[in-house]
Backbone as CSV, one residue per row, in Angstrom:
resi,resn,N_x,N_y,N_z,CA_x,CA_y,CA_z,C_x,C_y,C_z
1,MET,-53.349,84.941,50.162,-52.156,85.269,49.388,-51.447,86.376,50.158
2,ASP,-50.077,86.255,50.364,-49.355,87.282,51.113,-49.112,88.488,50.277
3,VAL,-48.518,89.524,50.937,-48.354,90.812,50.283,-47.369,90.759,49.168
4,ASP,-46.235,90.019,49.399,-45.195,89.959,48.343,-45.732,89.291,47.105
5,THR,-46.465,88.288,47.299,-47.002,87.558,46.142,-47.963,88.415,45.372
6,VAL,-48.828,89.154,46.117,-49.791,90.033,45.453,-49.084,91.126,44.714
7,ALA,-47.989,91.620,45.359,-47.249,92.698,44.705,-46.586,92.210,43.448
8,ASP,-45.999,91.040,43.549,-45.355,90.497,42.360,-46.372,90.255,41.278
9,PHE,-47.516,89.757,41.624,-48.538,89.464,40.613,-49.021,90.718,39.955
10,GLU,-49.229,91.747,40.790,-49.689,93.009,40.240,-48.638,93.611,39.359
11,SER,-47.383,93.507,39.822,-46.298,94.034,38.998,-46.238,93.298,37.689
12,PHE,-46.457,91.973,37.673,-46.435,91.167,36.450,-47.549,91.570,35.513
13,GLU,-48.764,91.831,36.085,-49.883,92.244,35.242,-49.650,93.621,34.673
14,CYS,-49.044,94.508,35.451,-48.822,95.866,34.953,-47.803,95.878,33.838
15,CYS,-46.904,95.073,33.905,-45.845,95.022,32.853,-46.249,94.129,31.706
16,GLY,-47.465,93.689,31.690,-47.927,92.816,30.581,-47.273,91.454,30.617
17,GLY,-46.860,91.000,31.806,-46.277,89.659,31.949,-44.818,89.623,31.604
18,LYS,-44.148,90.821,31.352,-42.748,90.825,30.939,-41.804,90.922,32.112
19,LYS,-42.248,91.406,33.212,-41.375,91.597,34.348,-41.649,90.504,35.365
20,LEU,-40.626,89.753,35.734,-40.755,88.652,36.684,-39.761,88.825,37.796
21,ASN,-40.001,88.201,38.827,-39.107,88.237,39.963,-37.800,87.573,39.577
22,GLY,-36.630,88.224,39.884,-35.313,87.705,39.472,-35.005,86.353,40.067
23,SER,-35.302,86.094,41.278,-35.020,84.809,41.930,-35.784,83.669,41.285
24,TYR,-36.949,83.890,40.928,-37.800,82.851,40.326,-37.292,82.484,38.947
25,VAL,-36.870,83.469,38.164,-36.358,83.223,36.809,-35.088,82.400,36.855
26,ASP,-34.228,82.732,37.789,-32.961,81.980,37.894,-33.229,80.505,38.192
27,LYS,-34.202,80.303,39.038,-34.523,78.915,39.372,-35.057,78.163,38.159
28,VAL,-35.882,78.838,37.405,-36.460,78.190,36.217,-35.383,77.886,35.192
29,GLU,-34.510,78.869,34.939,-33.440,78.676,33.960,-32.495,77.548,34.393
30,TYR,-32.184,77.513,35.670,-31.269,76.462,36.169,-31.875,75.064,35.988
31,ALA,-33.175,75.018,36.279,-33.861,73.721,36.113,-33.888,73.291,34.659
32,ALA,-34.103,74.267,33.757,-34.135,73.949,32.332,-32.775,73.453,31.843
33,LYS,-31.731,74.191,32.321,-30.383,73.783,31.917,-30.048,72.390,32.422
34,MET,-30.408,72.105,33.654,-30.141,70.785,34.217,-30.868,69.689,33.443
35,GLN,-32.103,69.989,33.073,-32.887,69.003,32.306,-32.246,68.751,30.951
36,THR,-31.811,69.871,30.297,-31.167,69.725,28.981,-29.876,68.931,29.084
37,SER,-29.082,69.245,30.115,-27.808,68.529,30.303,-28.056,67.042,30.545
38,LEU,-29.070,66.768,31.355,-29.392,65.375,31.644,-29.792,64.634,30.379
39,ILE,-30.597,65.320,29.537,-31.021,64.687,28.268,-29.817,64.413,27.383
40,VAL,-28.898,65.414,27.311,-27.695,65.251,26.484,-26.852,64.087,26.986
41,VAL,-26.693,64.066,28.331,-25.891,62.977,28.915,-26.519,61.630,28.622
42,LEU,-27.820,61.558,28.751,-28.515,60.291,28.475,-28.360,59.886,27.021
43,LEU,-28.473,60.900,26.118,-28.294,60.588,24.690,-26.884,60.085,24.404
44,LEU,-25.901,60.810,24.991,-24.515,60.390,24.789,-24.272,58.988,25.345
45,LEU,-24.823,58.754,26.533,-24.668,57.438,27.144,-25.304,56.355,26.290
46,GLN,-26.466,56.691,25.718,-27.143,55.727,24.842,-26.318,55.445,23.591
47,LEU,-25.746,56.540,23.036,-24.889,56.361,21.859,-23.678,55.490,22.179
48,VAL,-23.089,55.753,23.351,-21.927,54.951,23.756,-22.301,53.485,23.907
49,ILE,-23.448,53.278,24.555,-23.891,51.889,24.773,-24.173,51.192,23.450
50,VAL,-24.910,51.896,22.558,-25.241,51.302,21.256,-23.981,51.053,20.442
51,GLY,-23.104,52.084,20.412,-21.863,51.928,19.653,-20.989,50.820,20.203
52,GLY,-20.908,50.812,21.563,-20.120,49.749,22.183,-20.699,48.380,21.896
53,GLY,-22.025,48.306,21.906,-22.657,47.019,21.605,-22.378,46.562,20.192
54,ILE,-22.462,47.508,19.254,-22.173,47.168,17.855,-20.725,46.722,17.699
55,PHE,-19.798,47.476,18.324,-18.377,47.130,18.232,-18.103,45.778,18.864
56,LEU,-18.698,45.575,20.067,-18.481,44.313,20.760,-19.042,43.144,19.967
57,THR,-20.230,43.346,19.387,-20.831,42.279,18.560,-19.947,41.956,17.368
58,SER,-19.456,43.016,16.680,-18.579,42.816,15.527,-17.285,42.138,15.937
59,TYR,-16.745,42.587,17.098,-15.490,42.017,17.581,-15.649,40.525,17.903
60,LEU,-16.722,40.234,18.629,-16.962,38.835,18.996,-17.209,37.969,17.764
61,LYS,-17.923,38.523,16.782,-18.191,37.785,15.551,-16.888,37.490,14.805
62,LYS,-16.017,38.528,14.726,-14.731,38.358,14.063,-13.867,37.359,14.813
63,LYS,-13.911,37.482,16.145,-13.147,36.556,16.976,-13.611,35.121,16.757
64,ALA,-14.913,34.964,16.697,-15.470,33.623,16.472,-15.075,33.095,15.102
65,GLN,-15.092,34.001,14.107,-14.693,33.583,12.760,-13.225,33.170,12.735
66,ASN,-12.385,33.979,13.405,-10.965,33.651,13.456,-10.728,32.327,14.169
67,LEU,-11.457,32.158,15.275,-11.329,30.907,16.012,-11.766,29.730,15.164
68,ALA,-12.902,29.914,14.473,-13.388,28.835,13.599,-12.388,28.560,12.482
69,THR,-11.794,29.637,11.951,-10.807,29.459,10.873,-9.598,28.687,11.373
70,ARG,-9.126,29.040,12.586,-7.985,28.323,13.146,-8.322,26.857,13.406
71,GLU,-9.516,26.616,13.909,-9.937,25.240,14.161,-10.024,24.455,12.855
72,GLU,-10.599,25.105,11.824,-10.696,24.440,10.523,-9.306,24.174,9.958
73,PHE,-8.390,25.132,10.135,-7.029,24.959,9.631,-6.331,23.812,10.355
74,LYS,-6.524,23.776,11.695,-5.940,22.669,12.453,-6.499,21.325,11.994
75,GLU,-7.813,21.295,11.763,-8.442,20.052,11.289,-7.915,19.673,9.921
76,LEU,-7.738,20.674,9.060,-7.195,20.419,7.724,-5.766,19.896,7.819
77,GLN,-4.985,20.494,8.729,-3.619,20.012,8.934,-3.621,18.560,9.394
78,ARG,-4.518,18.272,10.330,-4.593,16.907,10.851,-4.969,15.912,9.759
79,GLN,-5.980,16.277,8.963,-6.414,15.399,7.883,-5.318,15.220,6.840
80,THR,-4.610,16.312,6.531,-3.516,16.231,5.559,-2.403,15.327,6.061
81,ALA,-2.049,15.502,7.342,-1.003,14.658,7.920,-1.420,13.197,7.928
82,GLU,-2.676,12.953,8.276,-3.181,11.577,8.288,-3.176,10.979,6.886
83,LEU,-3.607,11.783,5.909,-3.610,11.312,4.527,-2.194,11.031,4.048
84,THR,-1.254,11.892,4.433,0.138,11.693,4.039,0.682,10.403,4.632
85,ARG,0.391,10.181,5.921,0.851,8.948,6.557,0.216,7.725,5.916
86,THR,-1.074,7.816,5.635,-1.775,6.686,5.013,-1.209,6.400,3.633
87,THR,-0.991,7.453,2.844,-0.432,7.282,1.505,0.950,6.657,1.567
88,ALA,1.778,7.166,2.486,3.123,6.624,2.626,3.087,5.159,3.050
89,GLN,2.159,4.837,3.943,2.040,3.457,4.399,1.606,2.544,3.263
90,ILE,0.631,3.017,2.484,0.157,2.218,1.352,1.273,2.015,0.335
91,GLU,1.989,3.109,0.031,3.092,2.998,-0.915,4.143,2.023,-0.408
92,SER,4.429,2.103,0.895,5.413,1.198,1.468,4.963,-0.248,1.372
93,GLU,3.669,-0.467,1.676,3.145,-1.835,1.606,3.156,-2.364,0.181
94,ILE,2.780,-1.465,-0.764,2.763,-1.883,-2.170,4.169,-2.235,-2.635
95,LYS,5.112,-1.321,-2.309,6.492,-1.569,-2.715,7.029,-2.836,-2.065
96,GLY,6.707,-3.010,-0.777,7.159,-4.202,-0.083,6.553,-5.459,-0.667
97,ASP,5.259,-5.384,-0.981,4.577,-6.533,-1.566,5.134,-6.846,-2.951
98,LEU,5.339,-5.790,-3.745,5.904,-5.988,-5.076,7.311,-6.555,-4.984
99,TRP,8.075,-6.020,-4.020,9.432,-6.520,-3.834,9.413,-7.992,-3.445
100,ASP,8.528,-8.358,-2.515,8.427,-9.756,-2.092,8.024,-10.648,-3.252
101,ARG,7.024,-10.194,-4.010,6.579,-11.009,-5.153,7.667,-11.129,-6.201
102,GLN,8.416,-10.032,-6.412,9.506,-10.074,-7.383,10.584,-11.050,-6.938
103,LYS,10.937,-11.008,-5.652,11.951,-11.929,-5.148,11.458,-13.370,-5.214
104,GLN,10.195,-13.573,-4.912,9.638,-14.920,-5.008,9.685,-15.421,-6.450
105,TRP,9.336,-14.521,-7.388,9.358,-14.910,-8.789,10.776,-15.233,-9.231
106,GLU,11.740,-14.426,-8.813,13.126,-14.677,-9.198,13.612,-16.007,-8.635
107,LEU,13.238,-16.292,-7.387,13.608,-17.567,-6.785,12.981,-18.724,-7.555
108,LYS,11.696,-18.598,-7.861,11.012,-19.659,-8.595,11.620,-19.841,-9.986
109,ARG,11.929,-18.728,-10.632,12.543,-18.799,-11.957,13.877,-19.543,-11.904
110,ASP,14.713,-19.199,-10.920,16.017,-19.858,-10.794,15.857,-21.351,-10.518
111,VAL,14.886,-21.684,-9.674,14.654,-23.096,-9.360,14.237,-23.873,-10.600
112,MET,13.335,-23.272,-11.393,12.869,-23.975,-12.600,13.963,-24.079,-13.651
113,PHE,14.833,-23.059,-13.744,15.964,-23.149,-14.664,16.891,-24.296,-14.268
114,GLU,17.147,-24.400,-12.968,18.005,-25.477,-12.487,17.376,-26.843,-12.753
115,ALA,16.082,-26.925,-12.558,15.389,-28.189,-12.830,15.466,-28.542,-14.309
116,ALA,15.264,-27.547,-15.172,15.332,-27.794,-16.611,16.738,-28.235,-17.026
117,LYS,17.766,-27.591,-16.460,19.145,-27.968,-16.766,19.431,-29.393,-16.285
118,ALA,18.941,-29.715,-15.090,19.160,-31.052,-14.554,18.460,-32.106,-15.407
119,MET,17.249,-31.785,-15.868,16.542,-32.721,-16.751,17.320,-32.938,-18.045
120,GLY,17.871,-31.864,-18.596,18.658,-31.987,-19.820,19.895,-32.841,-19.623
121,ALA,20.549,-32.676,-18.458,21.750,-33.470,-18.178,21.393,-34.947,-18.032
122,VAL,20.262,-35.240,-17.375,19.813,-36.631,-17.232,19.512,-37.233,-18.597
123,LYS,18.854,-36.480,-19.437,18.522,-36.964,-20.776,19.781,-37.297,-21.572
124,ASP,20.772,-36.416,-21.538,22.004,-36.619,-22.308,22.816,-37.806,-21.782
125,THR,22.989,-37.877,-20.455,23.795,-38.970,-19.892,23.097,-40.318,-20.046
126,LEU,21.763,-40.298,-19.995,21.027,-41.550,-20.183,21.169,-42.042,-21.612
127,ALA,21.133,-41.121,-22.578,21.310,-41.507,-23.985,22.722,-42.073,-24.209
128,LYS,23.751,-41.460,-23.602,25.118,-41.977,-23.743,25.261,-43.340,-23.080
129,MET,24.649,-43.463,-21.931,24.684,-44.732,-21.207,24.062,-45.843,-22.036
130,HIS,22.913,-45.532,-22.651,22.269,-46.514,-23.517,23.194,-46.899,-24.662
131,GLY,23.861,-45.942,-25.246,24.756,-46.243,-26.375,25.886,-47.178,-25.985
132,ILE,26.555,-46.893,-24.860,27.680,-47.720,-24.418,27.212,-49.127,-24.046
133,TYR,26.158,-49.195,-23.260,25.689,-50.491,-22.801,25.120,-51.318,-23.948
134,MET,24.451,-50.692,-24.881,23.877,-51.431,-26.000,24.973,-51.985,-26.901
135,THR,26.003,-51.197,-27.147,27.120,-51.643,-27.989,27.861,-52.806,-27.322
136,ASP,28.100,-52.654,-25.982,28.803,-53.719,-25.290,27.970,-55.002,-25.224
137,LYS,26.692,-54.885,-25.160,25.841,-56.082,-25.138,25.914,-56.798,-26.472
138,GLN,25.925,-56.026,-27.519,26.042,-56.608,-28.849,27.428,-57.238,-29.045
139,SER,28.445,-56.574,-28.496,29.812,-57.116,-28.598,29.934,-58.405,-27.789
140,ALA,29.333,-58.421,-26.612,29.388,-59.627,-25.790,28.675,-60.782,-26.471
141,ALA,27.610,-60.465,-27.203,26.890,-61.513,-27.925,27.759,-62.101,-29.029
142,GLN,28.728,-61.346,-29.487,29.629,-61.798,-30.538,30.946,-62.333,-29.975
143,GLY,31.016,-62.400,-28.656,32.202,-62.935,-28.011,33.310,-61.917,-27.861
144,LYS,33.000,-60.678,-28.036,34.007,-59.635,-27.908,33.981,-59.080,-26.477
145,PRO,35.101,-58.483,-26.027,35.153,-57.942,-24.666,34.298,-56.666,-24.538
146,ILE,33.805,-56.480,-23.352,33.011,-55.270,-23.094,33.916,-54.182,-22.506
147,ARG,33.453,-52.972,-22.523,34.226,-51.841,-22.003,33.696,-51.489,-20.600
148,ALA,34.147,-52.207,-19.648,33.662,-52.030,-18.280,33.965,-50.623,-17.752
149,ASP,35.176,-50.117,-18.094,35.525,-48.785,-17.629,34.592,-47.715,-18.195
150,LYS,34.257,-47.882,-19.481,33.334,-46.934,-20.118,31.941,-47.032,-19.503
151,GLN,31.526,-48.266,-19.254,30.216,-48.441,-18.630,30.174,-47.765,-17.254
152,GLY,31.226,-47.964,-16.468,31.288,-47.347,-15.148,31.312,-45.817,-15.231
153,GLU,32.018,-45.334,-16.260,32.119,-43.881,-16.426,30.777,-43.250,-16.759
154,VAL,30.067,-43.852,-17.750,28.790,-43.243,-18.148,27.710,-43.455,-17.093
155,TYR,27.818,-44.574,-16.368,26.829,-44.799,-15.314,27.033,-43.801,-14.159
156,ALA,28.268,-43.523,-13.831,28.560,-42.539,-12.784,28.074,-41.145,-13.206
157,ALA,28.285,-40.820,-14.489,27.826,-39.515,-14.984,26.302,-39.414,-14.912
158,PHE,25.644,-40.544,-15.256,24.180,-40.524,-15.175,23.705,-40.342,-13.735
159,ASN,24.316,-41.094,-12.803,23.911,-40.987,-11.395,24.146,-39.575,-10.847
160,LYS,25.237,-38.964,-11.280,25.508,-37.588,-10.840,24.427,-36.632,-11.353
161,ALA,24.063,-36.804,-12.626,23.009,-35.961,-13.200,21.664,-36.229,-12.530
162,ALA,21.380,-37.477,-12.244,20.120,-37.841,-11.591,20.077,-37.271,-10.172
163,ASP,21.228,-37.274,-9.474,21.277,-36.707,-8.130,20.990,-35.200,-8.163
164,LYS,21.539,-34.514,-9.153,21.267,-33.075,-9.280,19.793,-32.812,-9.577
165,LEU,19.193,-33.688,-10.372,17.772,-33.537,-10.655,16.952,-33.743,-9.381
166,ASP,17.373,-34.711,-8.549,16.673,-34.918,-7.280,16.770,-33.673,-6.390
167,GLN,17.940,-33.059,-6.366,18.118,-31.843,-5.571,17.250,-30.700,-6.116
168,ALA,17.243,-30.580,-7.440,16.417,-29.540,-8.059,14.940,-29.789,-7.772
169,PHE,14.549,-31.052,-7.763,13.152,-31.388,-7.496,12.746,-30.955,-6.083
170,MET,13.643,-31.080,-5.112,13.328,-30.658,-3.753,13.018,-29.166,-3.701
171,LEU,13.764,-28.364,-4.466,13.499,-26.923,-4.521,12.213,-26.633,-5.290
172,VAL,11.993,-27.417,-6.358,10.755,-27.249,-7.125,9.539,-27.522,-6.246
173,ALA,9.634,-28.535,-5.420,8.523,-28.894,-4.543,8.205,-27.771,-3.557
174,ILE,9.215,-26.969,-3.199,9.010,-25.876,-2.253,8.499,-24.625,-2.952
175,ALA,9.093,-24.291,-4.106,8.849,-22.983,-4.723,7.798,-22.977,-5.825
176,CYS,7.516,-24.118,-6.416,6.655,-24.128,-7.601,5.294,-24.764,-7.327
177,GLY,4.450,-24.697,-8.356,3.112,-25.236,-8.243,3.066,-26.746,-8.354
178,ASP,1.877,-27.291,-8.143,1.708,-28.751,-8.130,2.042,-29.379,-9.467
179,ASP,1.648,-28.744,-10.555,1.868,-29.344,-11.872,3.349,-29.507,-12.172
180,VAL,4.123,-28.466,-11.918,5.571,-28.548,-12.145,6.185,-29.606,-11.232
181,ARG,5.812,-29.569,-9.971,6.352,-30.534,-9.021,6.048,-31.973,-9.460
182,ASN,4.829,-32.225,-9.867,4.451,-33.582,-10.260,5.175,-34.039,-11.522
183,LYS,5.219,-33.157,-12.520,5.805,-33.542,-13.812,7.317,-33.724,-13.712
184,VAL,7.990,-32.829,-13.010,9.436,-32.965,-12.839,9.745,-34.198,-11.992
185,GLY,8.956,-34.408,-10.933,9.176,-35.582,-10.094,8.971,-36.887,-10.863
186,GLU,7.924,-36.935,-11.663,7.653,-38.155,-12.452,8.775,-38.419,-13.456
187,PHE,9.277,-37.363,-14.070,10.383,-37.531,-15.019,11.626,-38.059,-14.306
188,GLY,11.886,-37.532,-13.103,13.057,-37.984,-12.357,12.957,-39.452,-11.974
189,VAL,11.812,-39.886,-11.497,11.631,-41.287,-11.095,11.740,-42.212,-12.306
190,PHE,11.099,-41.809,-13.392,11.118,-42.636,-14.606,12.538,-42.826,-15.125
191,THR,13.298,-41.743,-15.234,14.655,-41.852,-15.786,15.579,-42.603,-14.832
192,ARG,15.395,-42.434,-13.512,16.233,-43.166,-12.559,16.010,-44.668,-12.711
193,GLU,14.784,-45.091,-12.833,14.469,-46.517,-13.014,15.009,-47.028,-14.347
194,LEU,14.891,-46.204,-15.371,15.372,-46.612,-16.680,16.897,-46.765,-16.677
195,GLY,17.575,-45.895,-15.964,19.035,-46.013,-15.870,19.456,-47.299,-15.183
196,VAL,18.742,-47.658,-14.126,19.048,-48.903,-13.423,18.820,-50.110,-14.340
197,GLU,17.747,-50.062,-15.117,17.459,-51.165,-16.043,18.571,-51.302,-17.085
198,ILE,19.057,-50.189,-17.594,20.144,-50.235,-18.582,21.403,-50.819,-17.943
199,ALA,21.710,-50.357,-16.716,22.905,-50.843,-16.041,22.804,-52.322,-15.711
200,ASN,21.613,-52.830,-15.560,21.404,-54.249,-15.252,21.331,-55.114,-16.509
201,GLY,21.751,-54.594,-17.626,21.853,-55.405,-18.835,20.655,-55.328,-19.749
202,LYS,19.816,-54.303,-19.596,18.656,-54.158,-20.473,18.665,-52.792,-21.164
203,PRO,19.710,-52.530,-21.954,19.785,-51.222,-22.624,18.689,-51.026,-23.667
204,GLU,18.122,-52.105,-24.160,17.059,-51.999,-25.149,15.792,-51.339,-24.593
205,ASN,15.675,-51.341,-23.271,14.496,-50.717,-22.670,14.430,-49.216,-22.987
206,PHE,15.605,-48.641,-23.188,15.630,-47.221,-23.516,14.897,-46.960,-24.827
207,THR,15.138,-47.805,-25.810,14.474,-47.653,-27.103,13.005,-48.028,-27.004
208,GLU,12.743,-49.114,-26.278,11.364,-49.569,-26.156,10.480,-48.542,-25.439
209,GLN,11.054,-47.795,-24.527,10.282,-46.812,-23.763,10.555,-45.371,-24.241
210,ALA,11.009,-45.271,-25.482,11.347,-43.943,-26.013,10.125,-43.023,-26.055
211,ASP,8.982,-43.564,-26.420,7.769,-42.741,-26.493,7.372,-42.211,-25.109
212,GLU,7.429,-43.103,-24.129,7.082,-42.674,-22.771,8.098,-41.663,-22.259
213,PHE,9.359,-41.907,-22.605,10.401,-40.960,-22.213,10.120,-39.571,-22.801
214,ALA,9.780,-39.551,-24.096,9.511,-38.272,-24.766,8.286,-37.581,-24.165
215,THR,7.270,-38.374,-23.841,6.049,-37.800,-23.251,6.329,-37.166,-21.894
216,ARG,7.077,-37.887,-21.051,7.378,-37.348,-19.725,8.276,-36.108,-19.818
217,TRP,9.197,-36.138,-20.741,10.064,-34.976,-20.956,9.243,-33.759,-21.402
218,THR,8.363,-33.990,-22.374,7.541,-32.894,-22.896,6.593,-32.345,-21.836
219,ASP,5.974,-33.231,-21.067,5.043,-32.793,-20.020,5.749,-31.921,-18.977
220,ALA,6.952,-32.333,-18.571,7.694,-31.558,-17.577,8.103,-30.192,-18.142
221,ALA,8.550,-30.183,-19.397,8.959,-28.921,-20.020,7.767,-27.974,-20.171
222,LYS,6.617,-28.500,-20.559,5.417,-27.669,-20.691,4.987,-27.096,-19.342
223,ALA,5.076,-27.913,-18.308,4.686,-27.448,-16.972,5.591,-26.295,-16.525
224,ILE,6.868,-26.407,-16.799,7.807,-25.333,-16.436,7.510,-24.073,-17.218
225,ARG,7.294,-24.208,-18.537,6.989,-23.029,-19.352,5.676,-22.387,-18.910
226,SER,4.694,-23.204,-18.579,3.407,-22.675,-18.143,3.543,-21.905,-16.827
227,GLU,4.308,-22.467,-15.908,4.526,-21.801,-14.617,5.229,-20.468,-14.806
228,MET,6.220,-20.427,-15.632,6.960,-19.193,-15.877,6.092,-18.174,-16.628
229,GLY,5.327,-18.664,-17.591,4.473,-17.760,-18.358,3.374,-17.138,-17.519
230,SER,2.761,-17.906,-16.629,1.675,-17.390,-15.794,2.199,-16.343,-14.840
231,LYS,3.393,-16.481,-14.333,3.943,-15.512,-13.415,4.383,-14.256,-14.139
232,LYS,4.816,-14.390,-15.355,5.199,-13.205,-16.113,3.971,-12.337,-16.384
233,LYS,2.858,-12.971,-16.717,1.625,-12.204,-16.970,1.145,-11.546,-15.702
234,ALA,1.274,-12.236,-14.559,0.835,-11.679,-13.292,1.685,-10.493,-12.910
């Protein structure tokens, strides 16, 4: 041990350990201060890191929530727009379908009205034709003159009515069901043949076939009413 060290040690023992070399104390204090500062800096740095981590985690979580919310909103917008388009399309199709069915029904109704009117005209002109021809046949049997002009007039009226019924039947065949088409067609053929028979000098056939005439008339009228009634319910 050198002299300075021994002297310092002896001086320290004599002073009861209270007196120390000034250079040595400064070094110790400086080291202590540096250690304390380092600890403080480390603590502060740790606090910054922890705080920053918490803030960053919260920020990222909020950002993710906002992003998810925007994505959900966009998806909701898309679904709403799609639903709106689908609803509008369905409404358009329904309205279009209803409109088409309504127009079809109106067309069918008009066709059946025309057919019914034509049947009525055929019935009336055929009855008049029978009256004129039957009277003239009876007059001819008694040697009296016949009314050729009247016969020609009522026969022309019947043919005109029968022609209109034929035209109405063509529309019925297109727009209406089988039952109406068949019954109206059968009535038209029957009355046309009966008119020819009357014009050929057999007016009595009208009376003899009155039951069949009434049956065919009734069947055609029922078919028309049934067709109209079924469409009204639909």
